[in-house]
Every structure is written in structure tokens, then in C-alpha cells.
One Martini backbone bead per residue (centre of mass of N, CA, C, O) as a GRO file, in nm:
protein
  237
    1UNK     BB    1  -0.458  -5.244   0.919
    2UNK     BB    2  -0.251  -5.105   0.740
    3UNK     BB    3  -0.450  -4.929   0.583
    4UNK     BB    4  -0.570  -4.784   0.824
    5UNK     BB    5  -0.296  -4.656   0.905
    6UNK     BB    6  -0.224  -4.506   0.636
    7UNK     BB    7  -0.531  -4.340   0.637
    8UNK     BB    8  -0.507  -4.188   0.882
    9UNK     BB    9  -0.579  -3.926   1.075
   10UNK     BB   10  -0.413  -3.617   1.106
   11UNK     BB   11  -0.322  -3.370   1.261
   12UNK     BB   12  -0.276  -3.049   1.159
   13UNK     BB   13  -0.005  -2.985   1.304
   14UNK     BB   14   0.146  -3.234   1.183
   15UNK     BB   15   0.112  -3.162   0.882
   16UNK     BB   16   0.278  -2.890   0.905
   17UNK     BB   17   0.555  -3.015   1.061
   18UNK     BB   18   0.544  -3.310   0.903
   19UNK     BB   19   0.689  -3.436   0.659
   20UNK     BB   20   0.506  -3.730   0.543
   21UNK     BB   21   0.238  -3.721   0.637
   22UNK     BB   22  -0.055  -3.858   0.634
   23UNK     BB   23  -0.352  -3.842   0.441
   24UNK     BB   24  -0.656  -3.886   0.313
   25UNK     BB   25  -0.543  -3.912   0.004
   26UNK     BB   26  -0.230  -4.039   0.052
   27UNK     BB   27  -0.040  -3.820   0.091
   28UNK     BB   28   0.309  -3.781   0.210
   29UNK     BB   29   0.370  -3.482   0.095
   30UNK     BB   30   0.403  -3.188   0.294
   31UNK     BB   31   0.416  -2.851   0.197
   32UNK     BB   32   0.556  -2.595   0.407
   33UNK     BB   33   0.570  -2.281   0.520
   34UNK     BB   34   0.778  -2.087   0.700
   35UNK     BB   35   0.731  -1.862   0.932
   36UNK     BB   36   0.877  -1.504   0.916
   37UNK     BB   37   0.639  -1.329   1.037
   38UNK     BB   38   0.534  -1.109   1.244
   39UNK     BB   39   0.305  -0.910   1.378
   40UNK     BB   40   0.463  -0.646   1.329
   41UNK     BB   41   0.524  -0.699   1.029
   42UNK     BB   42   0.225  -0.701   0.941
   43UNK     BB   43   0.154  -0.418   1.030
   44UNK     BB   44   0.370  -0.266   0.861
   45UNK     BB   45   0.267  -0.355   0.589
   46UNK     BB   46  -0.020  -0.236   0.611
   47UNK     BB   47   0.059   0.055   0.671
   48UNK     BB   48   0.246   0.094   0.425
   49UNK     BB   49   0.009   0.047   0.219
   50UNK     BB   50  -0.176   0.278   0.311
   51UNK     BB   51   0.082   0.466   0.327
   52UNK     BB   52   0.155   0.639   0.069
   53UNK     BB   53   0.337   0.856  -0.131
   54UNK     BB   54   0.100   1.035  -0.235
   55UNK     BB   55   0.047   1.208   0.024
   56UNK     BB   56   0.328   1.380  -0.032
   57UNK     BB   57   0.245   1.480  -0.343
   58UNK     BB   58  -0.062   1.575  -0.395
   59UNK     BB   59  -0.115   1.848  -0.243
   60UNK     BB   60   0.009   2.038  -0.460
   61UNK     BB   61  -0.187   1.975  -0.694
   62UNK     BB   62  -0.453   2.037  -0.539
   63UNK     BB   63  -0.385   2.334  -0.470
   64UNK     BB   64  -0.336   2.432  -0.766
   65UNK     BB   65  -0.642   2.345  -0.870
   66UNK     BB   66  -0.824   2.494  -0.652
   67UNK     BB   67  -0.672   2.790  -0.545
   68UNK     BB   68  -0.717   2.700  -0.233
   69UNK     BB   69  -0.695   2.600   0.088
   70UNK     BB   70  -0.992   2.555   0.164
   71UNK     BB   71  -1.068   2.373  -0.082
   72UNK     BB   72  -0.854   2.154  -0.034
   73UNK     BB   73  -0.959   2.065   0.245
   74UNK     BB   74  -1.234   1.976   0.145
   75UNK     BB   75  -1.134   1.760  -0.047
   76UNK     BB   76  -0.980   1.585   0.173
   77UNK     BB   77  -1.231   1.525   0.346
   78UNK     BB   78  -1.395   1.383   0.129
   79UNK     BB   79  -1.184   1.165   0.071
   80UNK     BB   80  -1.179   1.045   0.356
   81UNK     BB   81  -1.472   0.952   0.362
   82UNK     BB   82  -1.462   0.763   0.117
   83UNK     BB   83  -1.232   0.584   0.227
   84UNK     BB   84  -1.378   0.490   0.486
   85UNK     BB   85  -1.609   0.344   0.344
   86UNK     BB   86  -1.431   0.144   0.187
   87UNK     BB   87  -1.297   0.019   0.439
   88UNK     BB   88  -1.557  -0.096   0.561
   89UNK     BB   89  -1.630  -0.277   0.321
   90UNK     BB   90  -1.367  -0.442   0.330
   91UNK     BB   91  -1.401  -0.548   0.624
   92UNK     BB   92  -1.665  -0.702   0.565
   93UNK     BB   93  -1.549  -0.893   0.357
   94UNK     BB   94  -1.338  -1.020   0.555
   95UNK     BB   95  -1.562  -1.138   0.747
   96UNK     BB   96  -1.731  -1.304   0.531
   97UNK     BB   97  -1.451  -1.377   0.374
   98UNK     BB   98  -1.235  -1.635   0.504
   99UNK     BB   99  -0.992  -1.580   0.282
  100UNK     BB  100  -0.726  -1.600   0.097
  101UNK     BB  101  -0.644  -1.305  -0.135
  102UNK     BB  102  -0.853  -1.098  -0.113
  103UNK     BB  103  -0.958  -0.991  -0.400
  104UNK     BB  104  -0.955  -1.270  -0.527
  105UNK     BB  105  -1.156  -1.403  -0.326
  106UNK     BB  106  -1.396  -1.210  -0.368
  107UNK     BB  107  -1.427  -1.248  -0.677
  108UNK     BB  108  -1.456  -1.550  -0.674
  109UNK     BB  109  -1.720  -1.552  -0.505
  110UNK     BB  110  -1.885  -1.360  -0.711
  111UNK     BB  111  -1.763  -1.440  -1.037
  112UNK     BB  112  -1.531  -1.626  -1.043
  113UNK     BB  113  -1.229  -1.740  -1.189
  114UNK     BB  114  -1.194  -1.560  -1.437
  115UNK     BB  115  -1.216  -1.278  -1.305
  116UNK     BB  116  -1.003  -1.331  -1.091
  117UNK     BB  117  -0.767  -1.375  -1.287
  118UNK     BB  118  -0.778  -1.096  -1.422
  119UNK     BB  119  -0.726  -0.935  -1.168
  120UNK     BB  120  -0.450  -1.068  -1.100
  121UNK     BB  121  -0.306  -1.002  -1.363
  122UNK     BB  122  -0.333  -0.697  -1.356
  123UNK     BB  123  -0.187  -0.661  -1.086
  124UNK     BB  124   0.091  -0.807  -1.166
  125UNK     BB  125   0.140  -0.661  -1.472
  126UNK     BB  126   0.045  -0.350  -1.405
  127UNK     BB  127  -0.016  -0.215  -1.129
  128UNK     BB  128   0.243  -0.285  -0.962
  129UNK     BB  129   0.467  -0.190  -1.154
  130UNK     BB  130   0.364   0.104  -1.179
  131UNK     BB  131   0.361   0.181  -0.881
  132UNK     BB  132   0.664   0.121  -0.826
  133UNK     BB  133   0.772   0.323  -1.030
  134UNK     BB  134   0.648   0.577  -0.905
  135UNK     BB  135   0.778   0.552  -0.626
  136UNK     BB  136   1.071   0.553  -0.723
  137UNK     BB  137   1.062   0.828  -0.871
  138UNK     BB  138   0.978   0.993  -0.625
  139UNK     BB  139   1.214   0.926  -0.448
  140UNK     BB  140   1.440   1.023  -0.641
  141UNK     BB  141   1.352   1.319  -0.671
  142UNK     BB  142   1.379   1.392  -0.356
  143UNK     BB  143   1.677   1.305  -0.323
  144UNK     BB  144   1.789   1.506  -0.560
  145UNK     BB  145   1.689   1.795  -0.494
  146UNK     BB  146   1.925   1.911  -0.310
  147UNK     BB  147   2.139   1.902  -0.545
  148UNK     BB  148   1.900   2.077  -0.711
  149UNK     BB  149   1.786   2.380  -0.610
  150UNK     BB  150   1.736   2.546  -0.904
  151UNK     BB  151   1.631   2.258  -1.015
  152UNK     BB  152   1.551   1.993  -1.167
  153UNK     BB  153   1.621   1.686  -1.192
  154UNK     BB  154   1.752   1.477  -1.398
  155UNK     BB  155   1.598   1.232  -1.557
  156UNK     BB  156   1.821   1.015  -1.572
  157UNK     BB  157   1.891   1.019  -1.264
  158UNK     BB  158   1.612   0.936  -1.166
  159UNK     BB  159   1.596   0.663  -1.321
  160UNK     BB  160   1.853   0.534  -1.210
  161UNK     BB  161   1.778   0.539  -0.908
  162UNK     BB  162   1.518   0.376  -0.939
  163UNK     BB  163   1.647   0.126  -1.047
  164UNK     BB  164   1.827   0.067  -0.803
  165UNK     BB  165   1.603   0.042  -0.595
  166UNK     BB  166   1.450  -0.192  -0.723
  167UNK     BB  167   1.687  -0.392  -0.738
  168UNK     BB  168   1.755  -0.395  -0.435
  169UNK     BB  169   1.475  -0.481  -0.325
  170UNK     BB  170   1.458  -0.744  -0.489
  171UNK     BB  171   1.708  -0.876  -0.368
  172UNK     BB  172   1.621  -0.874  -0.072
  173UNK     BB  173   1.357  -1.037  -0.111
  174UNK     BB  174   1.509  -1.293  -0.231
  175UNK     BB  175   1.720  -1.348  -0.003
  176UNK     BB  176   1.538  -1.223   0.252
  177UNK     BB  177   1.260  -1.186   0.448
  178UNK     BB  178   1.370  -1.046   0.695
  179UNK     BB  179   1.501  -0.804   0.545
  180UNK     BB  180   1.241  -0.706   0.410
  181UNK     BB  181   1.093  -0.643   0.679
  182UNK     BB  182   1.291  -0.435   0.777
  183UNK     BB  183   1.255  -0.238   0.547
  184UNK     BB  184   0.954  -0.198   0.593
  185UNK     BB  185   0.976  -0.092   0.879
  186UNK     BB  186   1.151   0.157   0.822
  187UNK     BB  187   0.954   0.303   0.622
  188UNK     BB  188   0.710   0.314   0.810
  189UNK     BB  189   0.839   0.480   1.033
  190UNK     BB  190   0.905   0.719   0.847
  191UNK     BB  191   0.608   0.789   0.776
  192UNK     BB  192   0.511   0.838   1.068
  193UNK     BB  193   0.709   1.065   1.136
  194UNK     BB  194   0.634   1.258   0.909
  195UNK     BB  195   0.334   1.288   0.983
  196UNK     BB  196   0.377   1.382   1.274
  197UNK     BB  197   0.536   1.635   1.202
  198UNK     BB  198   0.318   1.776   1.032
  199UNK     BB  199   0.090   1.778   1.241
  200UNK     BB  200   0.236   1.921   1.473
  201UNK     BB  201   0.317   2.173   1.323
  202UNK     BB  202   0.027   2.264   1.250
  203UNK     BB  203  -0.078   2.291   1.542
  204UNK     BB  204   0.125   2.500   1.634
  205UNK     BB  205   0.051   2.723   1.426
  206UNK     BB  206  -0.248   2.745   1.524
  207UNK     BB  207  -0.178   2.831   1.816
  208UNK     BB  208  -0.031   3.100   1.700
  209UNK     BB  209  -0.240   3.215   1.467
  210UNK     BB  210  -0.188   3.082   1.171
  211UNK     BB  211  -0.471   3.173   0.947
  212UNK     BB  212  -0.426   3.335   0.671
  213UNK     BB  213  -0.463   3.079   0.460
  214UNK     BB  214  -0.774   3.047   0.537
  215UNK     BB  215  -0.906   3.058   0.226
  216UNK     BB  216  -1.123   3.126  -0.089
  217UNK     BB  217  -0.944   3.249  -0.287
  218UNK     BB  218  -0.942   3.146  -0.612
  219UNK     BB  219  -1.155   2.940  -0.651
  220UNK     BB  220  -1.241   2.664  -0.812
  221UNK     BB  221  -1.552   2.609  -1.033
  222UNK     BB  222  -1.489   2.351  -1.177
  223UNK     BB  223  -1.644   2.052  -1.174
  224UNK     BB  224  -1.451   1.867  -1.325
  225UNK     BB  225  -1.192   1.931  -1.163
  226UNK     BB  226  -1.301   1.852  -0.882
  227UNK     BB  227  -1.365   1.554  -0.953
  228UNK     BB  228  -1.074   1.482  -1.027
  229UNK     BB  229  -0.963   1.547  -0.743
  230UNK     BB  230  -1.127   1.342  -0.588
  231UNK     BB  231  -1.009   1.097  -0.735
  232UNK     BB  232  -0.715   1.149  -0.661
  233UNK     BB  233  -0.749   1.143  -0.352
  234UNK     BB  234  -0.864   0.855  -0.326
  235UNK     BB  235  -0.629   0.709  -0.455
  236UNK     BB  236  -0.407   0.818  -0.257
  237UNK     BB  237  -0.562   0.703   0.008
   0.00000   0.00000   0.00000
């Protein structure tokens, strides 16, 4: 009777909330992380990840390489369609494979643990650090730009401010998850306000009849360059 009591099945909620509860395998110590993110925090994290800083930086390069406003708008519409198709495919994967891990879980299901490990390693060691460095440098450049109105900010100053930003955010994330979610919420709200301001301003200008820039003069006809711009736009979106 004692053995039967020792290995009796415990409800899932008790296993998560009471460390030391017996499990089927006989383990008595169950370590569980206490949830510290609310639904709103989760939404802001996802929205902040979707709306990257590239959307505020890339339009200048796309416009410069397409040669006209009309062509650049067509490029952005095409990039939006491709991105929407990719988002639908990703949503379908999430509905079919209901496991945590996102890309890692999907690749694990399709190709096995080795390829999934390689994908996760590349993400952690190369993709994420490089993307965070680019975001920090972009942020630093535009923060310092008003201080140097007649020229670009000095490169050492941009790098120093980017280093400080990354170090500060890393410290906040390690110190308290709640504070890191608050920082994420703040920047997500800032992105949404900036996008809303740009969109509303554009609509107002169109209502006033300012359409003189919607032309296709000097449009770039090099197919290779246009394809490269499409790739750039899809990545930025």
C-alpha cells in the first residue's frame, strides 16, 4: 500500500504548483518556472518582434535604388504580399505542430534533432547577436543624428552608444523579467505610435491632393537590382 501511494498519479496542476509532488517515474522534485508575463506582455513581445526597426530604415534605400516613388511602392506591395503568404504558412505550422520552440520544434518534427540543433545554434550564436547589433547601431545613429545636423554622427560615438544600449538592456533582462517586459512594452508602443503618425500624415497629405511625387520617372529597369530589393524588403518586413 505504501508503494502504491508513493507512485500514485498526481493531477497536473498540483505537479506544477507543489515542488516535491510524486510523479509516475518516482521523481519527487518538480522544478517549474513561475509565469511572470501577462497576455498583454506576450502580445507586445510578438508585435515588437514583427515590427522591426528595418521598416523605418529600409524605405530610403529602396527608394534610392528603384529611382522613383511609384516603383518603390510597387516593390513594397509585392514584399507585403510575400510576407503575408509566409505568415499564413507559419500560422498553419503553429496549428499543426502544437509544441513549444517555434522554428526549432517545426524543424525537429520535419528533419530530426541534428538539423534542429544546427538551426538553433545558428540562431543563438549568429543571427540573434548580429540582428541585435544592427538594431542597436541603427538606434544609436538616429539618436545622435540631431546632435550632428550637418554630417553623419562619428562612428566611435555610434558604436559606444550601441554598446551601452545592449549592456543596459542585457542587465535589465537579467535583473528582472517584469522590468524587461515593461521596456518591451514601451518600445512596442513607440513603434505603433510612429507607424500611426506616418500613416495618418500620409493620408492627410493625399486628401489635400499632394500626389505630385507619385510618378515612375527614372525608374530602375535592372532586373537583378529589383530582385535584390524584393529580397531586402521581404527580410525587413
